[in-house]
C-alpha positions in Angstrom: 0.0 0.0 0.0 2.8 2.4 0.9 4.4 1.6 -2.5 1.2 2.4 -4.3 0.9 5.7 -2.5 4.5 6.6 -3.3 4.0 5.7 -6.9 0.9 7.9 -7.1 2.7 10.8 -5.4 5.6 10.5 -7.8 3.3 10.5 -10.9 1.3 13.5 -9.5 4.6 15.4 -8.9 5.8 14.7 -12.5 2.4 15.6 -13.9 2.3 18.8 -11.8 5.7 19.8 -13.0 4.5 20.2 -16.6 0.7 19.9 -16.5 -1.8 21.0 -19.2 -4.7 22.6 -17.3 -8.0 23.5 -18.9 -10.7 25.6 -17.3 -14.0 23.7 -16.9 -15.6 25.9 -14.2 -16.8 23.0 -11.9 -16.0 24.9 -8.7 -17.3 28.4 -8.1 -17.2 28.9 -11.9 -15.2 32.2 -11.6 -12.1 32.1 -9.4 -8.7 31.3 -10.9 -7.5 30.1 -7.5 -10.3 27.5 -7.1 -8.7 24.1 -8.0 -12.2 22.6 -8.8 -12.5 25.0 -11.8 -9.6 23.3 -13.5 -9.0 19.9 -15.1 -7.2 18.3 -13.4 -8.3 19.8 -10.1 -5.2 21.8 -9.2 -4.5 25.6 -9.2 -2.1 26.4 -12.1 1.6 27.1 -11.2 4.6 28.5 -13.1 5.2 25.1 -14.8 1.6 24.7 -16.2 0.2 25.4 -19.6 -3.3 26.8 -19.2 -6.3 27.0 -21.5 -9.4 29.0 -20.9 -11.9 28.0 -23.6 -14.4 30.3 -25.3 -17.6 30.9 -23.3 -15.9 31.1 -19.9 -15.2 34.2 -17.8 -12.4 33.9 -15.2 -11.4 36.4 -12.4 -7.9 36.5 -10.9 -7.4 37.9 -7.4 -4.2 37.7 -5.5 -1.2 35.9 -6.9 -1.7 33.8 -10.0 0.8 32.2 -12.4 1.2 29.8 -15.3 3.9 28.8 -17.8 1.7 29.8 -20.7 -1.8 30.9 -21.3 -4.2 30.2 -24.2 -7.1 32.5 -23.6 -10.2 32.0 -25.8 -12.7 33.3 -23.3 -12.4 36.2 -20.8 -9.9 36.8 -18.1 -10.1 39.7 -15.7 -7.1 40.4 -13.3 -8.9 42.4 -10.6 -6.1 42.7 -8.1 -2.8 41.0 -7.4 -0.2 39.7 -9.8 -0.6 37.4 -12.8 2.8 36.0 -13.9 3.5 34.3 -17.2 6.7 32.3 -17.2 8.6 30.6 -20.0 5.9 29.8 -22.5 4.3 31.4 -25.5 0.9 32.8 -24.6 -2.0 33.8 -26.9 -5.2 35.7 -26.4 -8.0 35.4 -28.9 -10.6 36.4 -26.4 -10.8 39.2 -23.9 -8.2 40.1 -21.2 -8.7 42.9 -18.7 -5.8 43.9 -16.4 -6.4 46.1 -13.4 -3.3 45.4 -11.4 -0.1 43.5 -12.5 0.5 41.4 -15.6 4.1 40.2 -15.5 6.0 38.3 -18.1 9.5 36.9 -17.2 12.3 37.4 -19.6 11.6 34.2 -21.6 7.8 34.7 -21.8 6.1 35.9 -25.0 2.6 37.1 -25.3 0.5 37.6 -28.5 -2.8 39.4 -28.4 -5.2 38.5 -31.3 -8.2 39.4 -29.3 -9.0 42.3 -27.0 -6.6 43.4 -24.3 -7.5 46.3 -22.0 -4.9 47.5 -19.5 -6.7 49.8 -17.0 -5.4 52.2 -14.3 -3.5 51.2 -12.2 -2.8 48.2 -14.3 0.9 47.4 -15.2 2.3 45.2 -17.9 6.0 44.4 -17.8 8.7 42.0 -18.8 9.0 39.5 -21.7 7.9 40.5 -25.1 4.4 41.6 -26.2 3.0 41.3 -29.7 -0.4 42.8 -30.6 -1.5 40.7 -33.6 -3.2 41.8 -36.8 -6.6 41.0 -35.3 -5.7 42.3 -31.9 -7.0 45.4 -30.2 -5.1 46.9 -27.3 -6.2 49.8 -25.1 -3.9 51.1 -22.4 -4.7 53.6 -19.7 -2.3 52.0 -17.2 1.4 51.4 -17.4 3.1 49.3 -20.2 6.8 48.5 -19.6 8.0 45.9 -22.1 9.1 45.5 -25.7 6.2 45.9 -28.1 5.4 44.6 -31.6 2.0 45.8 -32.8 0.4 44.3 -35.9 -3.1 45.3 -35.0 -4.7 48.3 -33.2 -2.9 49.7 -30.2 -4.5 52.6 -28.3 -2.5 54.3 -25.5 -3.9 56.7 -22.9 -1.5 55.7 -20.2 2.3 55.3 -19.8 4.4 53.2 -22.1 8.1 52.7 -21.3 9.1 50.4 -24.1 12.4 48.6 -24.7 11.5 48.4 -28.4 8.6 49.3 -30.6 7.9 47.6 -33.9 4.6 48.9 -35.2 3.1 47.2 -38.2 -0.4 48.2 -37.5 -2.2 51.2 -36.1 -0.6 52.7 -33.0 -2.2 55.8 -31.4 -0.8 57.7 -28.4 -3.8 59.6 -27.0 -3.8 63.0 -25.3 -3.0 61.4 -21.9 -0.5 58.9 -23.3 3.1 59.1 -22.0 5.3 57.2 -24.4 9.1 56.7 -24.0 11.0 54.4 -26.3 14.4 53.2 -25.1 15.4 50.5 -27.6 15.4 50.2 -31.3 12.2 50.3 -33.3 10.3 50.5 -36.6 7.1 51.8 -38.0 5.7 50.3 -41.2 2.1 51.4 -41.0 0.5 54.3 -39.0 1.8 55.8 -35.8 -0.3 58.7 -34.4 0.7 61.0 -31.5 -2.0 63.2 -30.0 -0.4 64.2 -26.7 0.3 67.9 -26.6 1.2 67.9 -22.9 3.8 65.2 -22.6 6.4 64.4 -25.2 6.4 61.2 -27.3 10.1 60.5 -26.8 12.6 58.3 -28.6 15.7 57.5 -26.6 16.8 54.7 -29.0 17.1 54.3 -32.7 14.0 54.3 -34.8 13.2 53.8 -38.5 9.9 54.9 -40.0 8.8 53.3 -43.3 5.1 54.1 -42.8 3.3 57.2 -41.7 3.9 59.2 -38.5 1.1 61.6 -37.8 2.2 64.0 -35.0 -0.6 66.2 -33.5 1.2 66.7 -30.2 4.8 66.9 -29.0 7.3 64.4 -30.4 11.0 64.4 -29.6 14.1 62.4 -30.1 16.9 62.5 -27.5 20.6 62.9 -28.2 21.2 59.2 -27.5 18.9 58.1 -30.4 19.0 58.2 -34.1 16.1 58.6 -36.6 15.7 57.4 -40.2 12.6 58.4 -42.1 11.8 56.2 -45.1 8.1 57.0 -45.0 6.0 60.1 -44.3 6.0 62.4 -41.3 3.1 64.8 -41.0 3.6 67.4 -38.2 0.7 69.4 -36.9 2.2 70.5 -33.7 5.8 70.3 -32.4 8.5 68.0 -33.7 11.9 68.2 -32.0 15.0 66.2 -33.2 17.9 66.3 -30.9 19.6 63.3 -32.5 21.0 62.5 -36.0 18.2 62.6 -38.5 18.1 61.2 -42.1 15.1 61.8 -44.3 14.8 59.6 -47.3 11.1 60.3 -48.1 8.7 63.0 -46.9 8.4 65.4 -44.0 5.4 67.8 -44.0 5.2 70.6 -41.5 1.8 72.4 -41.3 1.2 76.2 -41.1 2.2 77.7 -37.7 3.7 74.4 -36.5 7.3 73.7 -35.5 10.1 71.4 -36.5 13.5 71.8 -34.8 16.7 69.9 -35.8 18.9 70.7 -32.9 22.1 68.9 -33.9 25.1 70.0 -36.0 27.3 66.9 -36.1 26.2 65.1 -38.0 23.7 67.6 -39.4 20.2 66.9 -40.6 20.6 64.9 -43.9 17.8 65.2 -46.4 17.5 62.8 -49.3 13.8 63.2 -49.7 11.2 66.0 -49.6 10.6 68.5 -46.8 7.5 70.6 -47.1 7.5 73.4 -44.6 4.6 75.8 -44.2 5.4 76.6 -40.6 8.6 77.1 -38.6 11.6 75.0 -39.5 14.8 75.4 -37.5 18.1 73.6 -37.8 21.8 74.0 -36.7 23.1 72.1 -39.7 21.6 70.9 -43.0 22.9 68.7 -45.8 20.4 68.8 -48.6 21.8 66.0 -50.7 21.5 65.4 -54.4 18.0 63.9 -54.3 16.8 66.2 -51.5 14.0 68.8 -52.1 13.1 71.5 -49.6 9.9 73.5 -50.3 9.7 76.3 -47.8 6.7 78.6 -47.7 7.1 79.3 -44.0 10.2 80.4 -42.0 13.4 78.5 -42.0 15.6 79.6 -39.1 19.3 78.6 -38.7 20.8 78.8 -35.4 21.6 79.3 -32.6 25.0 80.5 -34.2 27.2 79.8 -37.2 24.9 77.2 -38.8 25.6 75.9 -42.3 23.4 74.7 -45.2 25.2 72.6 -47.8 22.9 72.2 -50.8 23.4 69.6 -53.5 19.7 69.2 -54.2 16.9 71.7 -54.7 15.6 74.4 -52.3 12.4 76.2 -53.3 11.9 79.2 -50.9 8.8 81.3 -51.0 9.0 82.1 -47.3 12.1 83.1 -45.3 15.5 81.5 -44.6 17.4 83.6 -42.1 20.2 83.9 -39.6 22.7 86.7 -39.4 25.6 84.4 -38.4 24.9 81.5 -40.7 26.0 80.4 -44.2 24.8 78.7 -47.4 27.1 76.7 -49.6 25.6 75.5 -52.9 27.6 72.8 -54.6 27.6 72.2 -58.4 24.3 70.3 -58.4 22.6 72.6 -55.9 19.6 74.7 -57.0 18.1 77.5 -55.0 14.9 79.1 -56.3 14.1 82.1 -54.1 10.7 83.8 -54.3 10.8 84.9 -50.7 13.7 86.3 -48.6 17.1 84.7 -47.8 19.0 86.6 -45.0 22.4 85.1 -44.2 26.0 86.0 -43.4 27.6 84.1 -46.3 26.4 82.6 -49.5 28.7 80.8 -51.9 27.0 79.6 -55.1 28.7 76.9 -57.1 25.4 75.7 -58.5 22.2 77.5 -59.7 20.7 80.4 -57.8 17.5 81.9 -59.2 16.6 85.0 -57.1 13.1 86.4 -57.9 12.7 88.4 -54.7 15.3 89.4 -52.0 18.6 88.2 -50.6 20.2 90.2 -47.8 23.9 89.7 -46.9 24.7 90.6 -43.4 28.5 90.8 -43.3 30.0 89.5 -46.6 29.3 89.8 -50.3 27.4 87.1 -52.1 29.9 85.0 -54.1 28.6 83.6 -57.4 30.9 81.0 -58.9 28.4 79.4 -61.3 24.9 80.6 -62.4 22.9 83.5 -60.9 19.7 84.7 -62.5 16.2 86.0 -61.7 14.4 89.3 -61.2 15.2 90.0 -57.5 17.6 92.1 -55.5 20.7 91.6 -53.4 21.1 94.1 -50.5 23.6 94.4 -47.7 27.2 93.7 -48.6 27.6 93.5 -52.3 27.9 90.8 -55.0 31.0 89.2 -56.5 30.5 87.4 -59.9 33.1 84.8 -60.9 30.5 82.7 -62.7 27.5 83.7 -65.0 24.9 86.4 -64.3 21.7 86.3 -66.5 19.1 88.8 -65.5 15.4 87.8 -65.6 13.8 84.9 -67.2 13.8 86.0 -70.8 14.3 89.0 -70.3 14.2 90.7 -66.9 16.0 93.0 -64.4 18.3 92.3 -61.4 19.2 94.8 -58.7 22.3 95.1 -56.5 22.1 97.6 -53.7 25.6 97.5 -52.4 27.7 97.4 -55.5 28.5 94.8 -58.2 31.8 93.3 -59.0 31.9 91.3 -62.3 35.4 90.0 -61.5 36.3 87.2 -63.9 32.7 86.3 -64.5 30.3 86.6 -67.4 27.3 88.9 -67.8 24.6 87.7 -70.2 22.3 90.4 -71.7 19.3 89.5 -73.8 17.6 92.1 -76.1 14.2 91.3 -77.6 13.2 94.9 -78.1 14.0 98.5 -76.9 10.7 99.8 -75.5 10.4 98.5 -71.9 13.3 97.6 -69.7 12.8 94.2 -67.9 10.2 93.2 -70.5 11.9 93.9 -73.8 15.5 93.8 -72.6 17.7 92.8 -69.6 19.0 95.3 -67.2 20.9 95.4 -64.0 20.5 98.3 -61.6 23.3 99.0 -59.1 23.5 101.2 -56.1 27.2 101.9 -55.7 30.0 101.1 -58.0 29.9 98.6 -60.9 33.4 97.1 -61.1 33.7 95.6 -64.6 35.9 92.9 -65.9 35.3 89.5 -67.4 33.0 88.9 -70.3 29.9 90.5 -71.7 27.7 88.3 -73.9 24.8 89.9 -75.8 22.1 88.0 -77.7 19.4 89.7 -79.8 16.0 88.1 -80.3 14.3 90.7 -82.6 15.1 92.5 -85.9 16.7 95.8 -84.9 16.6 99.1 -86.8 19.2 101.7 -87.2 19.7 103.8 -84.1 18.2 101.3 -81.6 19.7 101.7 -78.2 19.2 100.2 -74.8 20.9 101.0 -71.4 21.5 97.6 -69.8 23.5 98.7 -66.8 22.9 101.7 -64.5 25.1 102.3 -61.5 26.2 105.2 -59.3 29.6 104.9 -61.0 31.5 102.5 -63.3 35.0 101.3 -62.7 37.0 99.2 -65.3 35.9 97.7 -68.6 34.8 94.2 -69.8 37.8 92.2 -70.9 35.9 90.3 -73.5 32.9 91.6 -75.4 30.7 89.4 -77.6 28.2 91.4 -79.6 26.0 90.6 -82.6 26.8 92.2 -85.9 25.9 95.9 -86.0 25.9 96.4 -82.2 28.4 98.5 -80.2 29.0 99.0 -76.5 29.0 102.5 -75.1 30.3 103.1 -71.5 29.1 106.0 -69.4 26.4 106.7 -72.1 24.0 108.4 -72.2 25.0 109.4 -68.7 27.9 108.7 -66.3 27.3 105.3 -64.6 25.4 103.9 -67.5 26.3 101.2 -70.1 24.4 101.0 -73.3 24.2 98.9 -76.5 23.5 100.6 -79.8 22.7 99.2 -83.2 23.9 101.0 -86.4 23.7 100.3 -90.1 26.6 102.6 -90.8 29.3 101.0 -92.9 32.0 101.2 -90.3 33.0 98.2 -88.1 34.7 99.9 -85.1 37.1 97.5 -83.2 38.0 99.7 -80.3 38.2 103.3 -79.0 40.4 104.3 -76.1 42.1 107.3 -74.4 45.4 107.6 -72.5 47.2 110.4 -70.7 50.5 111.4 -72.3 52.1 114.0 -70.0 49.7 116.9 -69.9 47.9 115.7 -73.1 45.4 112.9 -73.8 45.9 110.6 -76.8 42.8 109.0 -78.4 43.1 105.9 -80.5 40.6 103.8 -82.4 40.6 101.1 -85.0 38.2 99.9 -87.7 38.0 96.4 -89.1 36.3 97.5 -92.3 34.8 100.6 -93.9 32.3 101.1 -96.7 31.1 104.6 -98.0 32.6 106.2 -94.9 33.0 109.9 -94.8 35.0 110.3 -91.5 34.8 110.9 -87.8 34.0 113.8 -85.5 35.9 113.6 -82.2 33.7 115.1 -79.5 34.6 116.0 -75.9 32.5 116.8 -72.8 33.3 117.8 -69.2 30.2 116.3 -67.8 29.2 113.4 -70.1 26.1 115.4 -71.3 27.1 118.5 -73.2 29.4 117.7 -76.2 31.6 119.8 -78.5 33.5 118.7 -81.6 37.2 119.2 -81.2 38.5 117.5 -84.3 37.3 116.0 -87.7 39.3 113.1 -89.1 38.9 111.7 -92.5 38.4 108.0 -92.9 39.7 105.6 -95.5 36.3 105.5 -97.2 36.5 102.0 -98.6 38.5 99.3 -96.8 38.2 95.6 -95.9 41.4 95.7 -93.8 42.3 97.1 -90.4 42.8 100.9 -90.1 44.2 102.7 -87.1 43.5 106.3 -86.2 44.8 108.6 -83.4 44.4 112.1 -82.2 46.3 114.1 -79.5 44.2 116.4 -77.4 46.8 119.0 -76.4 44.4 121.1 -74.3 42.3 118.7 -72.3 40.0 119.9 -69.5 41.0 119.9 -65.9 39.4 117.0 -64.2 37.2 114.5 -66.1 37.3 114.4 -69.9 34.6 112.4 -71.8 35.3 111.5 -75.4 33.2 109.9 -78.1 33.4 109.4 -81.9 30.6 110.5 -84.1 30.8 108.3 -87.2 29.6 109.8 -90.5 28.9 108.1 -93.8 28.7 109.6 -97.3 24.9 109.9 -97.0 25.2 112.0 -93.8 24.0 109.3 -91.5 25.7 109.3 -88.1 26.3 107.0 -85.2 28.2 107.2 -81.9 31.0 105.1 -80.4 31.4 104.1 -76.8 32.4 106.9 -74.3 36.0 107.0 -73.1 36.7 108.8 -69.7 40.2 110.2 -68.9 40.9 112.2 -65.7 43.5 115.0 -66.0 45.1 117.1 -63.3 47.3 119.9 -64.6 49.3 119.9 -61.4 49.5 116.2 -61.0 52.3 115.0 -58.7 52.8 118.4 -57.2 49.2 119.5 -56.5 46.5 119.3 -53.9 45.0 115.9 -52.9 41.8 114.8 -51.3 41.9 111.5 -49.3 40.4 109.1 -48.9 38.8 108.9 -52.3 36.0 107.7 -52.4 35.0 109.2 -49.1 32.1 109.8 -46.8 31.5 112.4 -44.1 35.1 113.6 -43.8 37.8 114.2 -46.4 41.4 115.4 -45.8 42.8 118.2 -48.1 46.5 118.2 -48.4 48.4 121.1 -50.1 52.0 121.2 -51.4 54.8 123.2 -49.9 54.6 126.9 -50.5 50.9 127.1 -50.3 50.5 130.1 -48.0 47.6 132.4 -47.3 43.8 131.9 -47.3 42.1 129.3 -49.5 38.7 127.9 -50.6 37.5 124.5 -51.7 34.4 124.7 -53.9 32.4 121.5 -54.6 30.5 121.2 -58.0 28.3 118.3 -59.1 28.6 116.8 -62.6 26.1 119.3 -64.0 28.3 122.2 -62.8 26.1 123.2 -59.9 27.8 124.6 -56.9 27.0 122.4 -53.9 29.3 123.5 -51.0 32.2 126.0 -50.2 34.8 125.6 -47.5 37.4 128.2 -46.5 40.7 127.6 -44.8 44.0 129.4 -43.8 47.3 127.8 -44.8 50.3 127.9 -42.5 54.0 126.7 -42.8 55.7 124.7 -45.5 52.8 122.1 -45.9 49.2 122.1 -45.0 46.4 119.6 -44.2 42.8 120.2 -43.1 39.7 118.1 -42.7 36.5 119.0 -44.5 33.1 117.9 -43.5 31.2 116.6 -46.6 28.4 114.9 -44.7 25.9 117.3 -46.4 26.8 116.1 -49.9 24.7 113.3 -51.4 26.4 110.2 -53.0 27.8 110.9 -56.4 30.7 112.5 -58.4 32.0 116.0 -57.5 34.6 118.3 -59.0 36.4 120.2 -56.3 38.0 123.6 -57.2 40.8 124.3 -54.7 42.3 127.8 -54.6 45.3 128.6 -52.4 46.8 132.0 -52.9 47.3 132.3 -56.7 47.3 128.6 -57.4 44.3 126.6 -58.5 43.7 122.8 -58.7 40.7 120.8 -59.7 40.2 117.4 -58.1 37.5 114.7 -58.8 35.9 113.3 -55.6 33.5 110.3 -55.3 31.2 110.6 -52.3 29.7 107.2 -51.4 
């Protein structure tokens, strides 16, 4: 008998060590801890596989456990702890947790039914998968790795080691989500909490859709890759490396902040910003497109945009300490405002509105075009400038330096600037060098002329000039600071016209490539570029298909600025004009008075040579001859210097008549 009892006990122990228990409800029909509700009649332990069939409702109170759970009916954990141990558990029914639902590290739970975790319910440990047919609602605390293939609704706290969402995941207004591991989203992740941040502490890859209607943030310890779509309708804050390979959309009046510079935000996809977009560093790579109709802020300090893709700006991109570098494939189309410290364009920059340079000149090394303006600190062209979009006007409000670059001018008519022909308007000095290319898209008539450049003053000349047949370039014509193109049917092909100081004289030279029915030249001179007099008439060769050289020595040039032009005359009496040559002449050069600095603003220093004794005056005339200011002074000693206040003079060119004793000098002064 003892042997039989021992055998039965041993069999029962072995059976209990790995039993399959099924709910039959023959006890009180409700309580997990009633052994008579189970088959066999024992309360499940950590080594038992448990099945609750469909049609039964079970309540757990106190401490409950099993190795694995197959739930087809209903289980409610009212209070106490339910622990799942080493097995794989599946819910196809209904599970309600109001206290503790614990999975050890080897346990795995799959929800294909309905799982409701209620305050103060807590789920932790193991791994949790919400299946494709599963519905999960959380108002309690969820602290485990999560794979969601179904519908997951969070109104509580989730502190997840990993999140892999392949279904619909919604973080409601009271949901507090913190993601610490690595994770993915392939379907739809929605955040509606605008009180607490939806925070990623680990790496995350989005290949689906993230709809952010609240606060969403990545921490510095994380990394974020977007291969899907991010729609932001509130606040999105990236403090970690971010790579966008698809689409980011920021709504009107909403905020996206990329608060990391190394590595910067890398964009290979499309960013559509209608709100506020702030970043410390941005690499817009070759496939990247940024469409900004809102405000793009750089900062806090010394931020950098490197553009190899396309930026379409109809809003504002601004920071007074930051820079934009466009590489060869980079395209910036600006219909809004760009306000930066430095812009270096090695790509294509189309400016149709405004660019403001805070400290440095815009440096164009490739293609610059459009109908907008550059204000602030000037423009240096080492590439190609093409006004308009067939044709149009460009404006430069702090000077223009053509450097070694090319200026393309298109003429399709002569009536309306910006519509019929290109023009650049410059406040300040136009410093010319490089190449001028002119194309004509209409049939010109004799005497047609357009002024394609208008500046406060012009310095230098184009090194290379490419003009269609019949067109000639005229500098400082019809007024100083203007450059014009004129068409003539006259039978003279003028190669060049130049003037050079020779001692106290000025030598004029010109050359023709061919002449047909030419009568000759009238050499004309002006002291202001407006009123002209003929100082010489020179006969031409008349008929020639070879090069002819001409020269004339002006033995009595004017003191100060001398403007010269050629009036070409054919045998029928038709006339045309050459470009204007400007030569400055000081009769006492080397031993006379000087004004420094030149150009100047507010204060200029007058220096007189030795022997200038007695009282003196400095009279300022504008280029029309109008007297604008008079200053008196008293010389002393062997040499003399005095400072003159010129702050009352407006910007422009002035001729200063300086009289000391019986000596008179005339100096040209540029007031900027």
